[in-house]
C-alpha beads as a LAMMPS data file, in Angstrom:
LAMMPS data file: protein, C-alpha beads

197 atoms
196 bonds

1 atom types
1 bond types

-500.0 500.0 xlo xhi
-500.0 500.0 ylo yhi
-500.0 500.0 zlo zhi

Masses

1 110.0

Atoms # bond

1 1 1 -306.784 -144.572 -15.779
2 1 1 -307.677 -147.425 -13.400
3 1 1 -309.993 -147.328 -10.387
4 1 1 -309.361 -148.435 -6.805
5 1 1 -312.643 -149.248 -5.049
6 1 1 -313.147 -149.871 -1.334
7 1 1 -316.207 -150.840 0.680
8 1 1 -315.350 -151.615 4.316
9 1 1 -312.926 -154.600 4.075
10 1 1 -313.696 -155.282 0.407
11 1 1 -311.332 -153.655 -2.079
12 1 1 -310.273 -154.087 -5.674
13 1 1 -308.359 -152.457 -8.507
14 1 1 -310.440 -152.442 -11.678
15 1 1 -309.760 -151.294 -15.227
16 1 1 -313.177 -150.222 -16.528
17 1 1 -316.596 -149.022 -15.448
18 1 1 -318.074 -152.457 -16.246
19 1 1 -315.523 -154.238 -14.031
20 1 1 -316.228 -151.740 -11.263
21 1 1 -319.993 -152.262 -11.478
22 1 1 -319.503 -156.063 -11.507
23 1 1 -317.421 -155.800 -8.331
24 1 1 -320.014 -153.597 -6.620
25 1 1 -322.921 -155.886 -7.537
26 1 1 -320.989 -158.856 -6.102
27 1 1 -321.068 -157.239 -2.650
28 1 1 -323.980 -158.526 -0.549
29 1 1 -324.976 -155.163 1.008
30 1 1 -324.725 -152.982 -2.093
31 1 1 -327.772 -152.328 -4.252
32 1 1 -327.205 -150.221 -7.369
33 1 1 -330.011 -148.162 -8.853
34 1 1 -329.912 -146.529 -12.300
35 1 1 -328.897 -143.130 -10.915
36 1 1 -325.944 -144.562 -8.968
37 1 1 -324.795 -146.610 -11.983
38 1 1 -324.909 -143.473 -14.145
39 1 1 -322.999 -141.413 -11.530
40 1 1 -320.306 -144.110 -11.262
41 1 1 -319.927 -144.291 -15.064
42 1 1 -319.712 -140.474 -15.283
43 1 1 -316.949 -140.428 -12.663
44 1 1 -314.957 -143.253 -14.290
45 1 1 -315.216 -141.727 -17.787
46 1 1 -314.928 -138.085 -16.696
47 1 1 -311.959 -135.789 -16.098
48 1 1 -312.325 -135.375 -12.325
49 1 1 -309.224 -136.769 -10.622
50 1 1 -309.980 -136.532 -6.912
51 1 1 -311.429 -139.447 -4.884
52 1 1 -315.211 -139.788 -4.828
53 1 1 -317.461 -141.166 -2.111
54 1 1 -320.873 -142.679 -2.850
55 1 1 -323.621 -143.180 -0.293
56 1 1 -325.326 -146.579 -0.163
57 1 1 -327.540 -145.691 2.799
58 1 1 -327.154 -143.398 5.827
59 1 1 -323.532 -143.490 7.033
60 1 1 -322.563 -146.308 4.646
61 1 1 -320.351 -145.426 1.650
62 1 1 -317.948 -146.853 -0.889
63 1 1 -314.989 -144.855 -2.201
64 1 1 -313.425 -144.645 -5.666
65 1 1 -309.887 -143.414 -6.390
66 1 1 -308.451 -142.935 -9.877
67 1 1 -304.927 -144.266 -10.241
68 1 1 -302.305 -145.115 -12.854
69 1 1 -301.293 -148.194 -10.820
70 1 1 -301.612 -151.477 -12.713
71 1 1 -301.739 -153.758 -9.661
72 1 1 -302.950 -153.554 -6.063
73 1 1 -299.343 -153.795 -4.844
74 1 1 -298.342 -150.830 -7.022
75 1 1 -301.327 -148.841 -5.735
76 1 1 -300.361 -149.523 -2.103
77 1 1 -296.722 -148.586 -2.802
78 1 1 -297.828 -145.290 -4.404
79 1 1 -300.057 -144.575 -1.409
80 1 1 -297.134 -145.062 1.004
81 1 1 -294.951 -142.732 -1.087
82 1 1 -297.622 -140.001 -0.997
83 1 1 -297.932 -140.350 2.776
84 1 1 -294.202 -139.703 3.121
85 1 1 -294.285 -136.425 1.149
86 1 1 -293.052 -133.275 2.931
87 1 1 -295.850 -131.590 4.973
88 1 1 -295.870 -128.497 2.720
89 1 1 -296.736 -130.615 -0.329
90 1 1 -299.429 -132.526 1.549
91 1 1 -301.085 -129.270 2.661
92 1 1 -301.027 -127.945 -0.887
93 1 1 -302.647 -131.128 -2.149
94 1 1 -305.424 -130.884 0.448
95 1 1 -306.092 -127.254 -0.500
96 1 1 -306.268 -128.122 -4.178
97 1 1 -308.559 -131.045 -3.423
98 1 1 -310.850 -128.828 -1.340
99 1 1 -311.044 -126.222 -4.125
100 1 1 -311.928 -128.872 -6.688
101 1 1 -314.607 -130.407 -4.464
102 1 1 -316.151 -126.986 -3.772
103 1 1 -316.676 -126.208 -7.433
104 1 1 -317.769 -129.669 -8.607
105 1 1 -321.207 -129.235 -10.196
106 1 1 -323.906 -131.580 -8.904
107 1 1 -327.421 -130.167 -8.694
108 1 1 -329.475 -131.303 -5.739
109 1 1 -329.757 -131.066 -1.960
110 1 1 -326.750 -130.460 0.278
111 1 1 -326.405 -130.547 4.043
112 1 1 -324.143 -127.655 5.041
113 1 1 -322.679 -126.324 8.270
114 1 1 -320.917 -122.976 8.698
115 1 1 -319.243 -121.724 11.883
116 1 1 -318.952 -117.938 11.759
117 1 1 -317.878 -115.156 14.161
118 1 1 -321.119 -113.502 15.201
119 1 1 -321.038 -110.083 16.855
120 1 1 -323.060 -110.198 20.084
121 1 1 -323.649 -107.677 22.856
122 1 1 -322.153 -108.616 26.241
123 1 1 -324.945 -108.192 28.789
124 1 1 -325.929 -104.552 29.449
125 1 1 -322.361 -103.230 29.154
126 1 1 -322.878 -101.899 25.636
127 1 1 -319.722 -103.767 24.555
128 1 1 -319.619 -106.344 21.776
129 1 1 -317.618 -109.512 21.263
130 1 1 -317.253 -112.205 18.640
131 1 1 -318.909 -115.527 19.391
132 1 1 -318.530 -118.717 17.356
133 1 1 -321.985 -119.534 15.999
134 1 1 -322.923 -122.620 13.981
135 1 1 -325.478 -122.330 11.188
136 1 1 -326.625 -125.642 9.667
137 1 1 -329.212 -126.236 6.962
138 1 1 -330.288 -128.289 3.973
139 1 1 -329.931 -126.242 0.784
140 1 1 -330.671 -126.860 -2.852
141 1 1 -327.699 -125.869 -4.953
142 1 1 -325.367 -126.758 -7.804
143 1 1 -322.103 -127.045 -5.820
144 1 1 -320.563 -126.628 -2.381
145 1 1 -319.456 -123.098 -3.324
146 1 1 -322.979 -122.211 -4.429
147 1 1 -324.347 -123.370 -1.049
148 1 1 -321.668 -121.391 0.824
149 1 1 -322.576 -118.236 -1.112
150 1 1 -326.290 -118.750 -0.348
151 1 1 -325.648 -119.223 3.382
152 1 1 -323.482 -116.098 3.679
153 1 1 -326.022 -114.031 1.691
154 1 1 -328.818 -115.319 3.951
155 1 1 -326.928 -114.494 7.159
156 1 1 -325.929 -111.034 5.920
157 1 1 -329.586 -110.348 5.112
158 1 1 -330.901 -111.322 8.542
159 1 1 -331.775 -108.473 10.903
160 1 1 -330.704 -110.477 13.961
161 1 1 -327.130 -110.948 12.615
162 1 1 -324.881 -107.896 13.083
163 1 1 -323.295 -106.661 9.841
164 1 1 -319.863 -106.747 11.541
165 1 1 -320.012 -110.539 11.874
166 1 1 -317.183 -112.378 10.115
167 1 1 -317.479 -115.361 7.783
168 1 1 -314.782 -117.986 7.184
169 1 1 -313.427 -119.008 3.810
170 1 1 -315.397 -121.671 1.980
171 1 1 -312.098 -123.548 1.627
172 1 1 -311.478 -123.709 5.382
173 1 1 -312.475 -126.267 7.982
174 1 1 -315.275 -124.046 9.343
175 1 1 -317.498 -124.796 6.356
176 1 1 -318.604 -128.338 5.554
177 1 1 -321.019 -129.685 2.985
178 1 1 -322.310 -133.048 1.866
179 1 1 -324.366 -133.839 -1.202
180 1 1 -327.414 -135.848 -0.066
181 1 1 -329.242 -136.352 -3.361
182 1 1 -331.718 -134.894 -5.816
183 1 1 -334.626 -135.455 -3.453
184 1 1 -334.701 -134.498 0.245
185 1 1 -336.559 -137.065 2.328
186 1 1 -337.921 -136.882 5.877
187 1 1 -335.540 -139.718 6.836
188 1 1 -332.508 -137.616 5.842
189 1 1 -333.723 -134.699 7.950
190 1 1 -334.437 -136.967 10.933
191 1 1 -331.010 -138.597 10.675
192 1 1 -329.219 -135.239 10.744
193 1 1 -331.400 -133.873 13.543
194 1 1 -330.807 -136.967 15.684
195 1 1 -327.014 -136.578 15.408
196 1 1 -326.994 -132.806 16.004
197 1 1 -326.692 -131.397 19.503

Bonds

1 1 1 2
2 1 2 3
3 1 3 4
4 1 4 5
5 1 5 6
6 1 6 7
7 1 7 8
8 1 8 9
9 1 9 10
10 1 10 11
11 1 11 12
12 1 12 13
13 1 13 14
14 1 14 15
15 1 15 16
16 1 16 17
17 1 17 18
18 1 18 19
19 1 19 20
20 1 20 21
21 1 21 22
22 1 22 23
23 1 23 24
24 1 24 25
25 1 25 26
26 1 26 27
27 1 27 28
28 1 28 29
29 1 29 30
30 1 30 31
31 1 31 32
32 1 32 33
33 1 33 34
34 1 34 35
35 1 35 36
36 1 36 37
37 1 37 38
38 1 38 39
39 1 39 40
40 1 40 41
41 1 41 42
42 1 42 43
43 1 43 44
44 1 44 45
45 1 45 46
46 1 46 47
47 1 47 48
48 1 48 49
49 1 49 50
50 1 50 51
51 1 51 52
52 1 52 53
53 1 53 54
54 1 54 55
55 1 55 56
56 1 56 57
57 1 57 58
58 1 58 59
59 1 59 60
60 1 60 61
61 1 61 62
62 1 62 63
63 1 63 64
64 1 64 65
65 1 65 66
66 1 66 67
67 1 67 68
68 1 68 69
69 1 69 70
70 1 70 71
71 1 71 72
72 1 72 73
73 1 73 74
74 1 74 75
75 1 75 76
76 1 76 77
77 1 77 78
78 1 78 79
79 1 79 80
80 1 80 81
81 1 81 82
82 1 82 83
83 1 83 84
84 1 84 85
85 1 85 86
86 1 86 87
87 1 87 88
88 1 88 89
89 1 89 90
90 1 90 91
91 1 91 92
92 1 92 93
93 1 93 94
94 1 94 95
95 1 95 96
96 1 96 97
97 1 97 98
98 1 98 99
99 1 99 100
100 1 100 101
101 1 101 102
102 1 102 103
103 1 103 104
104 1 104 105
105 1 105 106
106 1 106 107
107 1 107 108
108 1 108 109
109 1 109 110
110 1 110 111
111 1 111 112
112 1 112 113
113 1 113 114
114 1 114 115
115 1 115 116
116 1 116 117
117 1 117 118
118 1 118 119
119 1 119 120
120 1 120 121
121 1 121 122
122 1 122 123
123 1 123 124
124 1 124 125
125 1 125 126
126 1 126 127
127 1 127 128
128 1 128 129
129 1 129 130
130 1 130 131
131 1 131 132
132 1 132 133
133 1 133 134
134 1 134 135
135 1 135 136
136 1 136 137
137 1 137 138
138 1 138 139
139 1 139 140
140 1 140 141
141 1 141 142
142 1 142 143
143 1 143 144
144 1 144 145
145 1 145 146
146 1 146 147
147 1 147 148
148 1 148 149
149 1 149 150
150 1 150 151
151 1 151 152
152 1 152 153
153 1 153 154
154 1 154 155
155 1 155 156
156 1 156 157
157 1 157 158
158 1 158 159
159 1 159 160
160 1 160 161
161 1 161 162
162 1 162 163
163 1 163 164
164 1 164 165
165 1 165 166
166 1 166 167
167 1 167 168
168 1 168 169
169 1 169 170
170 1 170 171
171 1 171 172
172 1 172 173
173 1 173 174
174 1 174 175
175 1 175 176
176 1 176 177
177 1 177 178
178 1 178 179
179 1 179 180
180 1 180 181
181 1 181 182
182 1 182 183
183 1 183 184
184 1 184 185
185 1 185 186
186 1 186 187
187 1 187 188
188 1 188 189
189 1 189 190
190 1 190 191
191 1 191 192
192 1 192 193
193 1 193 194
194 1 194 195
195 1 195 196
196 1 196 197
């Protein structure tokens, strides 16, 4: 299995973890620490087949994609073929990808956001309605699914959240999660807070 790597306008098709690391170290803005090198090697040598994104610094990433393509031209041709698949097959692929990402085990801190249907009373009428409510938090967990389960358990246990409130599927677009690392820093919290309204 070969690896396509992209960082902004820089891209390459490499054939081993060593070639990949050589390419990354040749980029002027990329600094690799031991943990990142180990994570990249684990991905290249592991069985996970979906694309992986690695954070260099806040909002700056490089992406890795496993492929059987032997050349960059073959990779681009395969990509065009996949884009022309029937919509039903594309949707299935996205669902499978989402399921795989949810259960991928990576212990550390995650930033998660869940939009759920909260039951709220309408004024003094005594009537209730559903209102979209966003709950966001940093959580320590082992996977996206683990974080989802913790959030739902927390909300169900809160006295100010009506038991009739409804929670979306972890596989849907109303739940998002991002692994931020083994250590949660003040800078990470500030960055998220500054971009949240």
